[in-house]
C-alpha positions, 0 to 999 in steps of 0.5 A: 157184876158184883161177886155176889151173882159170881158162880163158880165155873161148871163142872163139865168145863174143867180139864179133866187130866189136870185133876189126874195130875193134882191126884199124881202130884198128891201123892208125892206130898203125903210121901214127902211130907212123912218123910220130913216127919220121919227125918225128924223123929229117927236122925240117928236112923237115916239112910240105914240099910241098902233097901231104905237107902234105895227106897228113899232115893227112888222117892227122891227121884219121883216126889222130892220138890217135884210134887209141889212145882207141879202143884204150884204149875196147876194153881197157875192154871186154876187162876187163870181159869179163875180170872177167864171166868170172872172176866166172862160173867162181868164180876170183879176178878182181882177182888174176888180171888184176893178174898179167895187169898186171903181164905186161904191164908187162913187155912194155912194157919189151921194145918200149921197147926198139924203139919210143920211143913204148910205150903198153902200160905205160900201160894196165899201170899204169892197168890196175891202178887200173882193178881198182878200179872193176871192181864198178861197174855200167855207168852209174857207170863211164859218168858217172865215164868222162864226167865225166874228159872234161868236165875234160879241156879244163882239164887239158890247158890248164893242165898245160903251164902249171904242169908245163911241156911236152915235144914230140919235140925233147927226144929230139934230143941222143939221135938219135945213139944212134938213128942209131948202127949199134950195136943196143944203142945202139938199145935205149939210145934206145927206152928213154931216148925212152920215159922222157924222151918219155913217163914224165916228159912231164907231158902224158902223166903227167896229160892223156893218162892221164886220157883214157885212163882215162875211155876205160877206163871207158865201155869197161867201161860199154859191155861191162856194158850189152851195148852192141854187141849193142844197137846191132846190134839197134837200127840207128836207134841206131847211126844217130843215134850216126853222125849225131851224132858226124858233124855235130860233127866236121865242124863241130869239123874245119872250125873248127880248120882255119879258125880261130885258136883263142882265147888264153882257150881255149890258157891255160885251156880247150883243147877239141882233145881233145873233137874228138879223142874225138867224131872217133874215136865217128864212125869207130868208128861208121862200122865198126860201121855197115858190119859190121852191115849187111853192106857191105865185108864182105870188107874189114872181115872182114880186119881181124878177124885182125889185131885178134885178134892187136894185141899181136903185130902192134902189136910187130912194127910196132915191130920192123920200124921199128927194122930200117927206121929206125935206124942199125943197120938201114937207117936208115945208108942211107935217112935223109935219102936219102927223102921223109918222105912214104914213111914213111906209105907204109911204115907203109901197107905194112906194115899190109897185109902183117900184114892178110894175114899174120895171116889166114894165121897164124889159120889155123893157129894159135889165136892170136898168138905173143905173145897166146898167151904172155901168156895162156899166163903169165896163166893158168898152164895149158897153152894150145893153139896149133897148130889141129892139137892139139886142137879149140878152145882153152878 
């Protein structure tokens, strides 16, 4: 069967908690992305004041690298769902997903105009590589992912030694573009920032991509082992995962805040990403426990629409960020006039607004606008958009 008759999976077959987890991760994305922007705009104000230090520390513990690792895990899960659905309908899943990743790469190029830290390009490129692992069973996928995680401390430590490192300061010479009142200049900054700050950054190209692909594989393993339904039916298993990850997170975070990292670890075996991954597991397990136990359901269900509209929400956050912080938008008026701390409040306000806007949107439409366009082009067939067009999307 060709992809011409290949239809999207029915929404009734989706696992709801997955959308809740995506919604949570999206909060971390906007908070940390706006923090990166603030670091560029206010480098001289970084970490001023006790309140700011505390809030920055909390944001770092909650979200720094935890959001994109969780989204990467869920990307791998979604990949496996798509491939399983293709197999059940006798469609060419590899060809379909390759086309889907090419479209995502084009979307990444568009997104890079607005934000210098685009992550969609990484998903698109690594997503093509993931096709090679499609036939791996759950154990093989999990073991390969764990192996990649085991070598990360050495990779993270040695990459800067052999290839050097890049930080946000490399973009300082191009800041006049961002602060210009020209939209074209702001777009140039986004593209240059993505290229110099990410594509040519050895840490991103090697270390981050290794972690990201490991998360892809674990997500694929989770889908193939029906992991979310398993932990829902076995609360004791989920509680064990939560408790173990909690203990390690507390111990690891305490040590990282109170002790100076030995020179040996800095040079040869940097375990920072291990702490990131286990902390991400703890927060994800906490959300799953709350969801499956029906606790705080009004709050968790509020996250679900945003989880279903991750692409639309992500692009909207970046577009709003450019309009707020660049010289083309309000940046000319607010740069240097508001505390860096306000960037966190702005990010939180935008996220909360999206929660309600996305819930309203999905009450009237089947998909987010970007999700609908991506699906429409991927499947190559017409799809219902407004809810009064047909009973239910395929």
